[in-house]
C-alpha positions, 0 to 999 in steps of 0.5 A: 504491496505489504506493509507492517504498520504495527509490529506483527500486523500485516496489510496488503494492497494493490501495488498499482496507483489509482491515478494513472496506473503506475506501479507504486514504489517506496514505503517510508514515513507511514506512506506508500509512494507513487514515483510517477506523480507523487501520490501517497497512500496510508500504510494502515488502510491504503487511503490517499494521504496526498493526491492526485490519486482519486481513491485508495489502493485496493486492499488484499487479503493477508494470511500469515502461515508460520514465517510466510506471508500469503497475499490473495 
């Protein structure tokens, strides 16, 4: 899951919810949402904004190479 909290700044996180392992879905209003049980995570740091998720999304490394974004 790649977000852009500020123009030109990219963040990446695991796309798996820490509650029950569902894939997270949409991003809107500053939150990454899990469709299974309603958990919400911050697009800035992956922290839990609303449970039942017990912990943040795992961060990933983002590298911008020209017009490409590489996540590792």
